[in-house]
C-alpha positions in Angstrom: 52.4 71.2 21.3 55.4 73.3 20.0 53.9 73.2 16.7 50.7 74.1 17.7 51.9 77.2 19.8 53.8 78.4 16.6 50.7 78.3 14.6 48.7 80.3 17.5 51.5 82.4 17.5 51.3 83.2 14.1 48.0 83.8 13.8 48.2 86.4 17.0 51.2 88.0 14.4 48.4 88.3 11.5 45.8 89.6 13.8 47.9 92.3 14.9 48.9 93.2 11.1 45.3 93.3 10.5 44.7 95.8 13.2 47.7 97.7 11.6 46.0 97.9 8.5 43.0 99.5 10.3 40.8 96.4 9.6 38.7 95.3 12.6 39.1 91.1 12.9 35.7 90.9 14.7 33.1 92.2 12.2 29.7 93.3 12.7 26.6 92.2 10.6 26.8 91.1 7.2 24.1 90.7 4.5 23.5 87.1 3.2 21.6 86.6 0.2 22.4 83.0 -0.6 23.6 79.9 1.8 26.3 77.6 0.1 23.3 75.0 -0.1 21.3 77.0 -2.0 24.0 78.1 -4.4 24.8 74.3 -5.2 21.1 73.4 -5.7 20.4 75.9 -7.9 23.7 77.3 -9.4 22.5 77.0 -13.0 20.0 79.7 -12.8 22.5 81.7 -10.1 25.3 81.6 -12.7 26.8 85.2 -12.9 24.6 86.5 -10.6 25.7 88.8 -7.7 25.4 86.8 -4.5 26.7 87.4 -0.8 27.5 84.1 1.5 29.2 83.7 4.7 31.2 80.9 6.6 34.2 79.6 8.1 37.2 79.2 6.0 37.8 75.4 5.7 40.9 75.3 3.2 43.1 77.7 0.9 45.0 76.6 -2.2 47.6 79.1 -3.5 48.2 79.5 -7.0 50.7 82.3 -7.9 48.4 85.2 -8.2 45.1 83.6 -7.4 44.0 80.8 -4.9 41.0 78.7 -4.0 39.4 77.6 -0.9 36.3 76.4 0.4 33.7 78.2 2.7 31.7 76.1 5.1 28.4 77.6 6.4 25.4 75.9 8.0 24.3 74.1 4.7 27.4 72.9 3.6 30.6 73.9 1.5 31.3 75.8 -1.6 34.5 76.5 -3.5 35.6 80.4 -3.7 38.0 81.4 -6.3 39.8 84.7 -5.8 42.6 86.3 -7.8 44.8 89.6 -8.1 42.8 90.8 -10.7 39.5 90.3 -9.7 40.2 92.0 -5.9 43.2 94.1 -6.6 46.8 93.9 -5.5 46.6 95.4 -2.1 43.5 93.2 -1.1 45.2 90.1 -2.8 47.9 90.4 -0.2 45.5 91.4 2.5 43.9 87.8 2.2 47.3 86.3 2.8 46.8 87.3 6.5 43.4 85.3 6.7 43.6 81.6 8.3 41.9 78.4 8.1 38.8 78.7 10.2 38.6 82.3 10.0 34.5 83.8 9.5 34.5 85.8 6.2 32.0 87.3 4.3 32.3 87.3 0.4 30.6 88.9 -2.8 30.8 87.7 -6.0 29.3 85.6 -8.7 28.6 81.9 -9.3 30.5 80.1 -12.1 31.4 76.6 -12.9 34.8 75.5 -13.0 36.4 73.4 -16.0 36.4 70.5 -13.8 32.5 70.9 -13.0 32.7 72.2 -9.5 30.2 75.2 -8.6 32.5 78.0 -7.3 31.8 81.8 -6.1 34.2 84.4 -8.0 35.1 86.7 -5.2 34.7 90.2 -6.0 34.9 91.5 -2.2 35.8 90.1 1.0 35.4 90.9 4.7 36.7 89.3 8.0 34.1 88.6 10.3 36.0 87.0 13.1 39.4 85.8 13.6 40.4 82.3 14.4 43.2 82.2 16.7 43.8 78.5 17.1 44.2 76.0 14.4 41.1 73.7 13.4 42.1 70.0 14.2 42.6 68.2 10.8 39.6 65.8 10.1 41.5 62.5 10.0 44.6 63.2 12.4 43.8 65.9 15.0 40.1 65.0 16.4 40.3 61.0 17.0 40.7 61.5 20.7 36.9 60.5 21.9 37.1 62.4 25.1 38.2 65.7 23.1 35.3 65.4 20.8 32.9 65.2 23.7 34.5 67.9 25.7 34.8 70.2 22.8 32.1 69.7 20.8 32.3 72.6 18.8 35.5 71.5 17.2 33.6 68.1 16.8 30.8 70.1 14.9 33.4 71.9 12.7 35.2 69.1 11.4 32.9 65.9 11.5 29.9 66.5 9.3 28.3 63.2 10.4 28.4 64.7 14.0 26.6 67.7 12.9 24.1 65.7 10.8 23.2 63.7 14.3 22.0 66.7 16.2 20.0 67.8 13.0 18.2 64.4 13.4 17.8 64.8 17.0 16.0 68.1 16.8 14.0 66.7 13.9 12.8 63.8 15.9 11.8 66.5 18.8 9.8 68.2 16.6 7.9 65.1 15.3 7.2 64.1 18.6 5.6 67.3 19.6 3.7 67.5 16.3 2.5 64.1 16.8 1.2 64.8 20.4 -0.4 68.1 19.5 -2.1 66.5 16.8 -3.6 64.3 19.3 -4.9 66.7 21.6 -2.3 66.7 24.0 -1.2 70.1 26.0 2.6 70.6 26.3 3.2 71.9 29.9 6.2 72.7 32.1 6.8 71.4 35.6 9.5 72.5 38.2 13.0 71.3 38.1 13.5 71.8 41.7 11.3 70.2 44.4 11.1 69.6 48.2 10.6 65.7 47.1 12.2 63.7 44.5 9.5 61.4 42.9 8.2 59.6 40.1 11.2 56.8 39.6 13.6 55.0 41.5 16.9 57.0 41.3 19.4 58.9 43.4 18.8 62.6 43.2 20.7 65.5 43.0 20.6 68.1 46.1 21.0 71.7 46.4 20.0 74.5 48.9 17.7 77.4 48.5 19.3 80.0 50.6 16.5 82.8 50.8 13.9 79.9 51.9 16.8 78.2 53.9 15.3 74.5 52.4 17.0 71.7 50.6 15.7 71.0 47.2 16.1 68.3 44.9 16.7 68.1 40.9 13.8 66.1 39.8 14.5 62.7 38.8 11.0 62.3 36.9 7.9 64.6 35.7 5.4 62.3 36.7 4.0 63.3 40.0 3.8 67.0 39.0 1.9 65.9 35.8 -0.6 63.4 37.6 -1.3 66.3 39.7 -2.6 67.9 36.4 -4.9 65.1 35.9 -6.5 65.7 39.0 -6.6 69.5 37.9 -9.0 68.7 35.0 -6.2 68.5 32.1 -6.9 65.2 30.5 -4.0 64.8 28.0 -0.9 66.2 29.0 3.0 65.8 28.1 6.3 67.4 28.9 9.5 67.0 27.1 12.7 68.1 29.2 15.7 67.5 31.4 15.6 65.2 34.3 18.7 64.4 36.6 19.9 61.4 38.2 23.0 60.6 40.7 23.7 57.4 39.3 26.9 56.3 37.0 27.9 56.9 33.8 27.8 54.4 30.9 27.3 54.1 27.4 23.7 54.1 28.3 23.8 56.9 31.1 24.3 60.3 31.4 23.5 62.2 34.7 21.3 64.5 32.6 19.0 63.5 30.0 16.0 64.4 28.1 12.8 62.7 29.2 9.4 62.4 27.5 6.3 61.9 29.8 2.9 61.6 28.5 -0.6 61.2 30.7 -3.7 60.5 28.9 -7.2 60.3 31.3 -9.4 57.4 30.9 -6.6 55.2 29.5 -4.5 52.4 30.5 -1.1 51.2 29.7 -2.5 49.0 26.6 -3.0 52.7 25.0 0.3 53.8 26.0 1.8 50.7 23.8 -0.2 51.7 21.1 1.3 55.4 21.4 4.9 54.2 21.7 4.5 51.8 18.3 3.0 54.8 16.7 5.4 57.6 17.6 8.8 55.1 16.7 7.2 53.7 13.9 6.4 57.6 12.7 10.0 58.8 13.5 11.2 56.0 11.3 9.2 57.1 8.8 10.0 60.6 9.0 13.6 59.8 9.0 14.2 57.1 6.8 10.7 56.6 4.7 10.7 52.8 6.3 10.1 51.1 9.5 13.2 48.6 9.3 16.2 50.5 9.8 19.8 49.2 10.1 21.7 49.0 13.6 25.1 47.5 14.7 25.2 45.3 11.7 21.3 44.1 11.7 17.9 45.2 10.8 15.4 46.4 13.8 11.7 45.9 12.8 9.8 48.7 14.3 6.9 48.2 12.3 3.6 47.9 14.7 2.4 46.0 16.3 5.6 44.8 18.4 5.4 41.6 20.3 4.1 41.6 23.8 5.7 39.4 26.3 5.0 38.8 29.9 7.9 39.3 32.4 7.4 35.5 33.8 7.2 34.5 30.4 10.6 36.1 29.4 12.3 34.7 32.4 11.1 31.3 31.4 12.0 31.8 27.6 15.6 33.1 28.1 16.5 32.1 31.7 14.9 28.6 31.7 13.0 29.3 35.0 9.4 28.9 35.7 8.3 31.4 38.0 4.5 30.2 37.5 5.9 27.0 39.8 7.8 28.8 42.1 5.6 29.8 45.2 7.9 31.7 47.6 11.2 34.0 47.7 13.3 31.1 49.0 12.6 29.0 46.1 13.5 32.3 43.7 16.6 32.8 45.8 17.7 28.9 44.7 16.8 29.6 41.2 18.8 32.7 41.0 21.7 31.4 42.7 21.9 28.6 40.3 21.9 30.9 37.4 24.8 32.6 38.8 23.1 35.5 40.1 24.4 37.1 43.5 21.1 38.1 45.0 21.3 40.9 48.0 18.6 39.3 50.4 17.8 42.2 52.0 17.4 44.4 49.5 15.8 41.6 47.1 13.5 40.5 49.6 10.4 39.2 47.5 9.3 36.8 45.1 8.9 39.4 42.6 12.1 41.2 43.5 14.2 38.0 42.3 12.1 37.6 39.4 12.8 41.5 38.1 16.6 40.6 39.3 16.8 37.4 36.8 15.2 39.3 34.3 17.3 42.0 34.6 20.5 40.0 34.4 19.4 37.4 32.0 17.0 38.4 29.7 17.4 42.4 28.8 20.4 41.6 26.8 18.6 39.2 25.0 16.0 41.4 23.7 17.2 42.3 20.5 14.0 43.6 18.2 11.6 46.0 20.0 9.4 44.1 22.4 6.9 45.3 25.0 7.7 43.5 28.4 4.6 43.7 31.0 3.5 42.2 34.0 6.1 43.8 36.5 6.2 42.8 40.1 4.3 45.1 42.2 6.9 45.6 44.8 9.2 47.0 42.3 6.1 49.4 40.9 5.3 51.6 43.4 2.9 54.1 41.3 1.4 51.5 38.8 -1.9 49.8 39.2 -2.4 46.2 40.6 -3.5 44.0 37.9 -6.8 42.8 38.5 -6.4 39.0 37.9 -3.1 38.7 39.7 -2.4 41.0 42.2 1.4 39.9 42.3 1.6 42.3 39.0 0.8 45.6 38.2 -0.2 47.0 34.7 3.1 48.1 33.9 5.5 47.7 30.5 8.9 48.6 29.5 9.8 48.4 25.9 13.0 47.0 25.1 15.2 47.4 21.7 18.8 46.1 21.5 18.9 45.2 25.1 18.0 48.3 26.1 15.0 50.0 28.0 13.6 52.8 26.0 10.0 53.5 27.4 8.2 52.7 30.5 4.6 52.8 31.3 1.7 52.1 33.8 -1.9 52.1 33.9 -1.5 54.7 36.9 -2.3 54.0 40.5 -4.9 56.4 41.5 -6.1 54.9 44.8 -4.7 57.3 47.7 -4.8 54.5 50.3 -2.8 51.9 47.9 -0.3 54.8 47.1 0.1 55.5 50.8 0.8 52.0 51.3 3.1 52.0 48.5 5.0 54.9 49.7 5.4 53.5 53.3 6.9 50.5 52.1 9.3 52.5 49.8 10.3 54.4 53.1 11.2 51.2 54.9 13.6 50.2 52.4 15.2 53.5 52.1 15.8 52.7 56.1 17.3 49.4 54.9 19.7 51.2 52.9 18.1 51.6 49.4 18.9 55.1 48.2 16.9 54.7 45.3 13.9 53.8 46.8 10.8 56.1 46.4 10.3 59.1 48.9 6.9 60.0 50.7 5.1 62.7 49.2 2.4 64.0 51.2 1.1 66.9 48.9 0.6 63.9 46.2 -1.4 62.0 48.4 -3.3 65.1 49.2 -3.7 65.5 45.4 -5.2 61.9 45.0 -7.3 62.3 47.8 -9.2 64.9 45.8 -9.7 62.3 42.7 -7.6 61.6 39.9 -9.3 59.5 36.9 -7.9 56.4 36.0 -5.0 57.2 33.2 -2.3 55.8 31.2 1.2 57.4 31.4 4.2 56.9 29.7 7.8 58.0 30.0 10.6 57.7 26.9 14.1 58.1 27.7 14.8 60.1 24.6 18.3 60.2 24.4 18.4 56.2 24.1 15.5 56.2 21.4 17.9 58.9 19.4 20.5 56.8 19.7 18.6 53.6 18.1 17.6 56.1 15.2 20.8 57.3 14.2 22.8 54.6 14.7 25.1 55.4 17.7 26.2 53.1 20.4 27.2 55.7 23.0 24.3 58.0 24.7 27.5 60.9 24.6 27.3 60.4 20.8 23.5 62.2 20.8 24.3 64.7 23.8 25.6 67.9 22.8 27.7 68.6 25.7 27.7 65.3 28.0 28.8 65.3 31.6 32.8 64.6 31.9 35.0 64.6 34.8 37.0 67.9 34.7 40.6 68.3 33.7 42.8 68.6 36.7 
């Protein structure tokens, strides 16, 4: 810390010296003709051409009356060369007041050194922004993972692979929009705050509107407003935006995350399976030109079609329990206990709840390759349509990869009478203490009473999907500014 304070003090001294020389260290607009990437890619045709570029000084190497350095902009780094004959003695001395991290604009010509490195010979330079704190060293100064998340701007400066992750994130989001727009979906925006937090099983964040004197919730999903749009006559809609859930933080959970929800009238959950496969495989092709990608030392194959496995069959395969032969919840409890799963009998009070609990505890982590798990019990799917052949289940699936759920989809429940009953069952669970159970949404029920067409709906947690595509093992690696506990 003492060393860092000395460096900061030295920079303040250089700042004051610049002011004394009449130099304004926080400059104005600077006209750029070329980026470092353009110069590196086209240096042969640019050799001896006058160019101007701007960026951050990443290194300086003095050699008597000359110096080399590296300038970093949004496209990469390029070497620059400055000597006393080219800029004059006064300017050469002035440049000694420049520090690593300063933003500068330079004008000069392109040449290639004897060692074959593309370089800009500096004729003029101007200070654009003085850095008063030293940059961390790449290998020694920014290894603390929390500092990297807390001060992401430093992480982006010194770790090019982190910058690349967020470039890929932007490409992924653009590609998703392009695919959906091509297929006639309309992107919409729905409220972030609402009187009722619905569309998912999750604890919401609560706030208060002073002028209206009402409590509001930050949305935990966009589902119910998007379904209202189906009622209103839109047939294909999607929303890509932030949702908020007041839950624990882990490598796959952040209280604020990005969700994609898609709704298509006259479709069902099998259409959403097709859309999910197409979307993810297209993203792989866009980023890597192939649908098989490496992740955590193994290959993930996103080539459609993905396997489709019922929850009952998954539990039979991975937990060795055949729920086709289990008739009631009491027998289901015994099977769960035999597997070492501690069941909360008050919360998991049905055959379907126990089935789901065994699946979550035993099976999910074993689902390494992309797979659709369908046939979710009706008790845990209050917004999904009941399966016609077996009323114990709904027409719902979740997509799993690497043991993590990345997508959730239904044939949407559009019967207002059944939906009211499902909400009432959820209210009963809230009264028992389930703080994630669904709230009653009377306005949504009113909308359903006007008629909503049969529809398929899909929700994808984009952060988890991006983790897979860029090879990250923590959700914080793909969120620019993840939620962190403030420092005391």
